[in-house]
C-alpha positions, 0 to 999 in steps of 0.5 A: 507526461501525466503527473503521479497524482493525476495517474492515481486519481484516474486509476482509481476512478477507472478501476472503480468503473471496471469493478462495477462492470465486473460485479454487474456481469457476475451478478454481485450486488455491490450496491445492496445495503448490508451494514458495510457503509461505515466500514467502507468509508473508513477503509476508503479514507485510509486507502486515500491517505496511504497513497497521499503519503506515497505521492507527497513522500516521493517528492523528497525520497527515492522510490527504492527507499519508499518501497522498503518503508512502505512494506512495514505494513505486514508487521502492523498487521501482525501486531494488530491481528491478535486483537481481532483474531486470537488464532493469530496471536504471536509467539515469542519467536515471532515477536522477536522477528518483529523487533528485528525487522523494525530495528532494521527499518529504523537503522535505514531511516536514520540514514536520512538524517546523516547521509541523505541521498535524495536531498536535505528533506529525505527524512520527510519522504522517509517519514511519509513512507513509514506512515503509508506503511502503517496506513496500509496495515491499518486498512487490512485490519479495518477490513478484517475486523469489520463487516467488510470481512464478510463482504465480497472482494468486489464490494470492498475494492469498490469502496476503496477505489471510489472513495479514494478517487474522490478524496485524492481528486479533492486534494489535488483540486485544493492544492491547485495541481494542474492537469496535463494537456496532451498525453504521450503514447507511453503515458496512455500505456502506463495509465492503462496498466494502472487502471486494468492491472494495478487498480482492478485486477491485483487489488481484486485478488488481494481483497479476495485473499484477505477474506480467505487466508490468515492476514499475517501470513498473507501480508508477509508475501508482500515483502517480495515487493521491496526486493523488486523495488530495490532492483528496479529502482537501481536498474531503471531509475539509477537510484543508489542502494546503500548498505543500510538499505540492504541491511534493512531489507534483510532484517525485514525478510528475516522478520517475515520468516520468523513471523510465519514460523509455527 
């Protein structure tokens, strides 16, 4: 089987190649000088750091817990966007929603110290999950608040994939991570899905949406993912779903509703 770190590296490099081909076929000049280099480097490094936290964090916590903590990202965006666009300033009810959501996440996080389901170092994995969520939100803010906000979705995605692919490969080399030899058909199918669907198609649509829709509302829809993450973690991986985790998920969902109220 291909290790998670290796899959991340290959998916990003493969996705970057697909984006370059896609842009070439559509006549989009992704390599033209337009003042986005610094912003692109920042967004790419934030992207790499986010997935580095996810990769290391999953060694210590469960996938279902990681999903819940990762999706504090919409609240990072909601807190930061008023400094970038005044039209997205939060009302008192929306701020109350943020407080409720963060309280739910904090309550679930405390379980890592009292009743760790994934081992004594579950708190470390949870911490890295929270860090990954913050980094994801910071990446969205970096894109909206910089020259990348007016760049094409293809160029923004190419920055993210190419830079994070190189950074993650360098980190794996420094860590001495061995590469798998022969891959099984399941590994090839999983890798193809990561390259074509995750790293290329879904991110391309995401960065196009960031340019055309309010970031706070758009980010809130990603809270559908923890629901599926919890269910699939239990069904496919047999991971425990605790009462605290369900309460945290409910608090996050209600917070999103509050953030999106007019």
